[in-house]
ZAGUTOR-698857 format. One record per residue (C-alpha): residue number from 1; x, y, z; residue in three letters. Coordinates in steps of 0.5 Angstrom, whole numbers. Example, Ala and Ser with C-alpha at 12.3 -4.5 7.8 and 13.67 -1.06 7.14 Angstrom:
BEGIN
pos_X_Y_Z_code
1_25_-9_16_ALA
2_27_-2_14_SER
//
This chain:
BEGIN
pos_X_Y_Z_code
1_-28_-26_52_MET
2_-25_-21_47_PRO
3_-18_-20_45_LEU
4_-13_-16_48_LYS
5_-6_-13_48_GLY
6_-1_-16_43_LYS
7_-6_-22_41_ALA
8_-11_-16_39_LEU
9_-6_-12_35_PHE
10_-3_-19_32_GLY
11_-10_-21_30_ALA
12_-11_-14_27_SER
13_-5_-14_23_THR
14_-7_-21_21_THR
15_-13_-19_18_LEU
16_-10_-13_14_ALA
17_-5_-18_12_ALA
18_-10_-23_9_THR
19_-13_-18_5_GLY
20_-7_-16_2_PHE
21_-5_-24_1_LEU
22_-12_-24_-3_LEU
23_-10_-18_-7_PHE
24_-4_-22_-9_GLY
25_-7_-28_-10_TYR
26_-12_-25_-15_ASP
27_-7_-21_-18_GLN
28_-3_-28_-20_GLY
29_-9_-33_-21_VAL
30_-11_-31_-28_MET
31_-4_-31_-31_SER
32_-4_-39_-31_GLY
33_-12_-39_-33_ILE
34_-11_-35_-40_ILE
35_-6_-40_-43_THR
36_-11_-46_-41_ASN
37_-13_-49_-47_GLU
38_-20_-52_-44_HIS
39_-21_-45_-42_TRP
40_-20_-42_-49_LYS
41_-25_-47_-52_ASP
42_-30_-45_-47_LEU
43_-29_-38_-48_MET
44_-30_-39_-56_GLY
45_-22_-38_-57_SER
46_-22_-31_-56_PRO
47_-16_-27_-59_ASN
48_-10_-24_-55_ALA
49_-14_-17_-55_ALA
50_-20_-20_-52_THR
51_-16_-24_-47_ILE
52_-12_-18_-45_GLY
53_-19_-14_-44_SER
54_-22_-20_-40_VAL
55_-15_-19_-35_VAL
56_-15_-11_-35_ALA
57_-23_-10_-34_LEU
58_-21_-13_-27_TYR
59_-17_-7_-26_GLU
60_-22_-2_-28_ILE
61_-27_-6_-23_GLY
62_-22_-5_-18_CYS
63_-21_3_-19_MET
64_-29_4_-18_PHE
65_-29_-1_-12_GLY
66_-23_4_-9_ALA
67_-27_10_-11_LEU
68_-33_8_-8_SER
69_-29_8_-1_CYS
70_-29_15_0_GLY
71_-36_16_2_LYS
72_-37_9_4_ILE
73_-31_8_9_GLY
74_-33_15_13_ASP
75_-40_12_13_ILE
76_-40_5_15_LEU
77_-33_5_18_GLY
78_-26_2_16_ARG
79_-28_-5_19_LYS
80_-35_-6_15_VAL
81_-32_-3_9_THR
82_-27_-9_9_ILE
83_-33_-13_10_ARG
84_-37_-11_4_VAL
85_-31_-11_0_GLY
86_-30_-19_2_ALA
87_-37_-20_1_ILE
88_-37_-17_-6_ILE
89_-31_-21_-8_LEU
90_-34_-28_-6_ILE
91_-40_-27_-10_ILE
92_-35_-25_-16_GLY
93_-30_-31_-14_ALA
94_-36_-36_-15_VAL
95_-38_-33_-21_LEU
96_-31_-34_-24_GLN
97_-31_-41_-22_THR
98_-38_-42_-25_ALA
99_-36_-38_-32_MET
100_-39_-41_-38_SER
101_-38_-36_-43_ASN
102_-34_-30_-45_LEU
103_-39_-25_-42_ALA
104_-40_-29_-36_MET
105_-32_-28_-35_ALA
106_-32_-21_-36_ILE
107_-38_-19_-31_VAL
108_-35_-24_-26_SER
109_-28_-21_-27_ARG
110_-31_-14_-26_ILE
111_-35_-16_-20_VAL
112_-29_-19_-17_THR
113_-25_-13_-18_GLY
114_-30_-8_-15_VAL
115_-29_-12_-8_GLY
116_-22_-12_-9_ASN
117_-21_-5_-10_GLY
118_-25_-4_-4_MET
119_-21_-8_0_ILE
120_-14_-5_-2_THR
121_-17_2_-1_ALA
122_-19_1_6_THR
123_-14_-5_9_VAL
124_-8_0_9_PRO
125_-13_6_13_VAL
126_-15_1_18_TYR
127_-8_-2_19_GLN
128_-5_6_20_SER
129_-11_8_24_GLU
130_-9_2_29_ILE
131_-2_1_29_ALA
132_3_5_34_PRO
133_8_10_30_PRO
134_14_6_32_GLN
135_11_0_28_SER
136_6_3_23_ARG
137_11_2_17_GLY
138_13_-5_19_ALA
139_6_-7_20_ASN
140_4_-4_13_ILE
141_10_-7_9_CYS
142_9_-14_13_PHE
143_2_-13_9_GLU
144_6_-12_2_CYS
145_10_-19_4_THR
146_3_-23_4_LEU
147_1_-20_-2_LEU
148_7_-23_-6_VAL
149_6_-29_-2_VAL
150_-1_-29_-5_GLY
151_2_-28_-12_MET
152_7_-34_-10_SER
153_1_-39_-8_ILE
154_-3_-37_-14_ALA
155_4_-39_-19_TYR
156_6_-45_-15_TRP
157_-1_-48_-15_LEU
158_-2_-47_-23_GLU
159_5_-50_-24_PHE
160_2_-56_-20_GLY
161_-4_-56_-24_LEU
162_-1_-55_-31_PHE
163_1_-63_-31_PHE
164_-7_-64_-29_VAL
165_-10_-60_-35_GLY
166_-17_-60_-37_GLY
167_-23_-56_-33_GLU
168_-20_-57_-26_PHE
169_-14_-54_-27_ALA
170_-17_-47_-28_TRP
171_-23_-48_-24_ARG
172_-20_-50_-18_PHE
173_-15_-44_-17_PRO
174_-21_-39_-18_LEU
175_-25_-43_-13_ALA
176_-19_-43_-8_PHE
177_-19_-35_-7_GLN
178_-25_-36_-3_LEU
179_-21_-39_3_VAL
180_-18_-32_4_PHE
181_-24_-28_3_ALA
182_-28_-32_8_ILE
183_-22_-32_13_ILE
184_-22_-24_12_LEU
185_-30_-24_12_LEU
186_-30_-27_19_PHE
187_-24_-23_21_GLY
188_-28_-17_21_THR
189_-34_-20_26_PHE
190_-28_-21_31_ILE
191_-24_-15_31_LEU
192_-26_-8_33_PRO
193_-27_-1_29_GLU
194_-21_4_29_THR
195_-21_9_35_PRO
196_-20_15_30_ARG
197_-26_13_26_TRP
198_-30_12_33_LEU
199_-28_19_35_VAL
200_-30_22_28_SER
201_-37_19_30_LYS
202_-37_22_37_ASP
203_-37_15_40_ARG
204_-32_17_45_PHE
205_-33_11_50_ASP
206_-32_6_44_ASP
207_-26_9_42_ALA
208_-23_9_49_LYS
209_-25_2_50_LEU
210_-21_0_43_VAL
211_-15_4_46_LEU
212_-15_0_52_ALA
213_-16_-7_49_ARG
214_-10_-5_44_LEU
215_-5_-2_49_TRP
216_-7_-5_56_THR
217_-11_-10_60_ASP
218_-18_-6_58_GLU
219_-16_0_63_ASP
220_-19_6_60_THR
221_-16_10_65_THR
222_-9_8_63_HIS
223_-4_14_62_PRO
224_-3_12_55_ARG
225_-10_11_53_CYS
226_-12_18_56_ILE
227_-6_21_52_ALA
228_-8_18_45_GLU
229_-15_19_46_PHE
230_-14_26_47_GLU
231_-9_27_42_GLU
232_-14_24_37_ILE
233_-20_28_40_ARG
234_-17_34_39_ASP
235_-14_33_32_GLY
236_-22_32_30_MET
237_-24_38_34_GLU
238_-19_42_30_LEU
239_-21_39_23_GLU
240_-28_40_25_ARG
241_-27_48_27_ARG
242_-24_49_20_LEU
243_-29_45_16_GLY
244_-24_39_13_VAL
245_-29_34_11_ALA
246_-32_35_4_SER
247_-29_33_-3_TYR
248_-28_40_-5_LYS
249_-24_41_1_GLU
250_-20_35_-1_LEU
251_-18_38_-8_PHE
252_-17_45_-5_SER
253_-10_48_-2_LYS
254_-14_50_5_GLY
255_-10_51_12_LYS
256_-9_43_12_PHE
257_-6_43_5_ASN
258_-10_37_2_ASN
259_-9_38_-5_ARG
260_-2_37_-4_TYR
261_-3_31_0_ARG
262_-8_28_-5_VAL
263_-2_29_-11_CYS
264_3_26_-6_LEU
265_-1_20_-5_GLY
266_-3_19_-12_MET
267_4_20_-15_LEU
268_7_15_-10_SER
269_2_10_-13_GLN
270_3_12_-20_ILE
271_11_12_-19_ILE
272_10_5_-17_GLN
273_6_3_-23_GLN
274_11_7_-28_LEU
275_17_4_-25_CYS
276_17_-2_-29_GLY
277_15_-8_-25_ILE
278_9_-10_-30_ASN
279_14_-10_-36_ALA
280_18_-15_-32_THR
281_12_-19_-29_THR
282_8_-20_-36_TYR
283_14_-22_-40_TYR
284_17_-26_-34_LEU
285_16_-33_-38_THR
286_18_-30_-44_THR
287_25_-28_-41_VAL
288_26_-35_-38_PHE
289_24_-38_-45_THR
290_29_-34_-49_ASN
291_34_-36_-44_ALA
292_34_-43_-47_GLY
293_29_-46_-42_PHE
294_23_-50_-44_SER
295_16_-48_-43_GLN
296_16_-52_-36_GLN
297_22_-50_-34_MET
298_21_-43_-35_ALA
299_14_-43_-31_MET
300_18_-46_-25_MET
301_23_-41_-25_PHE
302_18_-36_-25_GLY
303_16_-39_-19_GLY
304_23_-38_-16_ILE
305_22_-31_-18_ASP
306_16_-30_-13_THR
307_21_-33_-8_VAL
308_26_-28_-9_VAL
309_21_-22_-10_TYR
310_18_-25_-3_PHE
311_25_-24_0_LEU
312_26_-17_-2_GLY
313_19_-15_1_THR
314_22_-17_8_LEU
315_28_-12_8_LEU
316_23_-6_9_PRO
317_20_-9_15_ILE
318_26_-9_19_PHE
319_29_-2_16_PHE
320_23_2_15_VAL
321_23_5_22_GLU
322_30_5_22_ARG
323_32_9_16_PHE
324_25_12_14_GLY
325_20_12_8_ARG
326_24_17_4_ARG
327_31_14_4_ALA
328_28_7_2_ILE
329_24_11_-4_MET
330_30_14_-7_LEU
331_35_8_-6_TRP
332_29_4_-9_GLY
333_29_8_-16_LEU
334_36_8_-17_VAL
335_37_1_-16_GLY
336_31_-1_-21_GLN
337_34_4_-26_ALA
338_41_0_-26_VAL
339_38_-7_-26_THR
340_33_-5_-32_LEU
341_39_-2_-36_ILE
342_43_-8_-34_CYS
343_37_-12_-36_LEU
344_36_-9_-43_ALA
345_43_-9_-44_GLY
346_43_-17_-43_CYS
347_37_-18_-48_GLN
348_41_-14_-53_LYS
349_47_-18_-52_ALA
350_42_-24_-53_GLY
351_39_-22_-59_THR
352_46_-20_-62_ASP
353_49_-27_-61_TYR
354_43_-30_-64_LYS
355_43_-26_-70_ASN
356_51_-27_-71_GLY
357_53_-20_-69_VAL
358_57_-22_-63_ILE
359_60_-29_-61_SER
360_59_-29_-54_THR
361_53_-32_-51_PRO
362_50_-31_-44_GLY
363_46_-25_-45_GLY
364_39_-28_-45_ASP
365_41_-32_-38_SER
366_44_-25_-36_GLY
367_37_-22_-37_ALA
368_34_-27_-33_ALA
369_38_-26_-27_ALA
370_37_-18_-28_PHE
371_30_-19_-28_THR
372_30_-23_-21_MET
373_34_-18_-18_LEU
374_30_-12_-21_TYR
375_24_-16_-17_ASN
376_28_-16_-11_PHE
377_30_-9_-11_VAL
378_22_-7_-12_PHE
379_20_-12_-7_GLY
380_25_-8_-2_ALA
381_22_-1_-4_SER
382_17_1_-8_TRP
383_12_-5_-7_LEU
384_11_-3_0_GLY
385_12_5_0_MET
386_7_6_-5_ALA
387_2_3_0_TRP
388_5_6_6_LEU
389_5_13_5_TYR
390_-2_15_2_PRO
391_-5_11_8_SER
392_-1_16_13_GLU
393_-1_23_10_ILE
394_-9_25_10_PHE
395_-13_27_16_SER
396_-18_23_20_THR
397_-24_26_16_SER
398_-20_26_9_MET
399_-16_19_10_ARG
400_-22_14_7_ALA
401_-23_19_1_LYS
402_-15_21_0_GLY
403_-13_14_0_ASN
404_-19_11_-4_SER
405_-16_16_-10_LEU
406_-9_14_-9_SER
407_-11_7_-9_THR
408_-15_8_-16_ALA
409_-9_12_-19_ALA
410_-6_5_-18_ASN
411_-11_1_-21_TRP
412_-11_6_-27_LEU
413_-4_6_-28_GLY
414_-4_-1_-28_ASN
415_-9_-2_-33_PHE
416_-5_4_-37_ILE
417_1_0_-37_VAL
418_-2_-7_-38_ALA
419_-5_-4_-45_GLU
420_1_0_-47_ILE
421_7_-5_-45_THR
422_6_-10_-51_PRO
423_6_-5_-56_VAL
424_12_-2_-53_LEU
425_16_-9_-53_PHE
426_13_-10_-60_GLU
427_15_-3_-63_GLY
428_22_-2_-59_ILE
429_24_-8_-56_SER
430_29_-8_-50_TYR
431_29_0_-51_TRP
432_22_-1_-47_THR
433_27_-3_-41_TYR
434_31_3_-42_ILE
435_25_8_-42_LEU
436_22_5_-35_PHE
437_29_6_-33_ALA
438_29_13_-35_PHE
439_22_14_-31_LEU
440_26_12_-25_ASN
441_31_17_-25_LEU
442_26_22_-27_ALA
443_22_21_-21_PHE
444_28_22_-16_LEU
445_28_29_-16_PRO
446_20_29_-14_MET
447_21_24_-8_VAL
448_27_28_-6_TYR
449_24_35_-6_PHE
450_16_34_-5_TRP
451_16_28_0_PHE
452_17_30_7_PRO
453_19_24_12_GLU
454_13_21_16_THR
455_18_16_20_GLN
456_16_16_27_GLY
457_10_21_27_LEU
458_3_20_30_THR
459_-2_21_25_LEU
460_-4_27_28_GLU
461_3_30_28_GLN
462_3_28_20_ILE
463_-4_32_20_GLU
464_0_38_23_VAL
465_6_37_19_LEU
466_3_39_12_PHE
467_-1_45_15_ALA
468_0_52_15_THR
469_3_56_21_ASP
470_-4_58_24_ASP
471_-6_51_24_VAL
472_0_49_27_LYS
473_0_55_33_ALA
474_-7_52_34_ASP
475_-6_45_35_ALA
476_0_47_39_LEU
477_-4_51_44_SER
478_-9_45_44_MET
479_-4_40_46_GLN
480_-1_45_51_ASP
481_-8_46_55_ARG
482_-8_38_54_ARG
483_-1_37_57_SER
484_-3_42_63_ILE
485_-10_39_65_HIS
486_-9_31_63_SER
487_-2_30_63_HIS
488_-2_28_55_GLY
489_4_28_51_ASN
490_6_35_47_VAL
491_7_32_40_ASP
492_6_38_36_VAL
493_12_41_40_GLU
494_17_36_38_LYS
495_15_37_31_VAL
496_15_44_32_GLU
497_22_44_35_GLN
498_25_40_29_ASP
499_23_45_24_ASN
500_23_51_28_HIS
501_28_54_23_HIS
502_23_54_18_ARG
503_17_57_21_TYR
504_18_60_28_HIS
505_22_66_30_ASP
506_26_66_36_GLY
507_21_68_41_SER
508_17_62_41_GLY
509_23_57_42_ASP
510_25_58_49_ASN
511_17_57_51_ASN
512_17_50_46_GLU
513_23_48_50_LYS
514_20_49_56_LYS
515_14_45_54_LEU
516_18_39_51_ASP
517_22_38_58_ARG
518_15_39_62_ASP
519_12_33_57_GLY
520_18_29_57_SER
521_18_29_65_SER
522_11_27_66_ARG
523_12_21_61_ASN
524_18_19_65_ASP
525_14_19_71_ASP
526_9_15_69_THR
527_14_10_66_GLY
528_10_9_60_HIS
529_11_12_53_ASN
530_5_14_49_SER
531_3_11_42_ASP
532_3_18_40_SER
533_10_20_42_GLY
534_16_21_37_ASN
535_22_18_39_GLU
536_26_18_32_THR
537_28_26_32_GLY
538_27_26_25_ASN
539_27_33_21_THR
540_21_32_16_PRO
541_21_38_11_PRO
542_15_43_11_GLN
543_11_44_5_ASN
544_6_50_4_ASP
545_5_50_-3_SER
546_1_45_-7_SER
//
């Protein structure tokens, strides 16, 4: 018997979360392996640069895996793309577990990266196309919480195996990721394809059935299902009429302002990588060692830090649909800048104490505390926002392509920061934290002026939000006709009313209000609020420039 209602939506959210749990585990698992003496001997005692390359080439594999999803995601669908990524990752995990030399280590890491890149580029798209607007942000933030859970599992597992040593201590953690990958793989055979992809392939009956299973007891005639299906169908019709589908269109301004969306999606991921998270993560054990802890205790406190990180990721689940994306992005940048400056100051005080410049101890302990506080703030803000925002802002025909580019930007930024951070710490020491704090402050005006709010809007509303005035008028007339003939919602009117002072003259205002009142009365008559509705009343800024 197929899953329906809350059970189906819960299962789809769990599938997406499992993909990010696997992502987090895979991110964290190598940190304990590259310090294992047995692994080093088997690899031929590689130098630090070679080990760094083994770790970093995984991120290059992720980047290429993400880029491949632009075409694959549209051809095969979101669900099958996740399945293919899981299969590739399983192959890579088996190769990693069986690695016997450096060449095999490099190849296996790249293969695993390709699979993980496909998963991370597609899972947010799948979730955003399934979830209702009132909880879409919270659902994707929940996925990011599971990312940190995956990192924590890897960290604590390797901490326990630290006392075991030998070959088992590094082969078992690599094999353990197969558990999550297999769960993800089997999940793709149970859960449905997204209704938006089905509509894009003209599989209307299948799309209606998925919507009916998600929001009703499989009743395809339910007003909510009809309203959402018609909104999705009309959105696709609008895209096709304007020829929005190719990579060329993605990089042009056009009537949907696609180039601007691509820039925002990639910028959000680049901000995440350049805000300092890797600087604190890669040198976490060193910070705790400098605070006076033994190697064993430093590793344990590293595990405790993942728990603090996890607690931070819980906040946006509850607040992202209350305060919006922009507010969390902005306060996150401020909080990260402050904690990085404090971290740098404490590290400077610790160095001066050791050199006899000052007589007050405690600087290194303060650095350890502010490292944890920084990770808490990052987990509560940019960890989730950088994955949520790109998954929302693209149109259906561009979503896989656009999100693949933004995810690839994340992995490329990750690779670059991983390469330059050791050089920065060697050359300018604690000033590295000041540099990243300055970048956080530099990103503030970019977010404030360039990023429109998407809280509470359906994907089709967001699609129109970025478009030119004539496209807005076209979409408005389509939803007007739908409201008259099909009792659907008049979502575009809501966006237009909230922003009429930006792109409407007074002559159309009364008509819009009339349509909104008519649409609202119809919703009240049915007693159902469509997933396509907007209850937040936010006022996202209009952007017609690229």
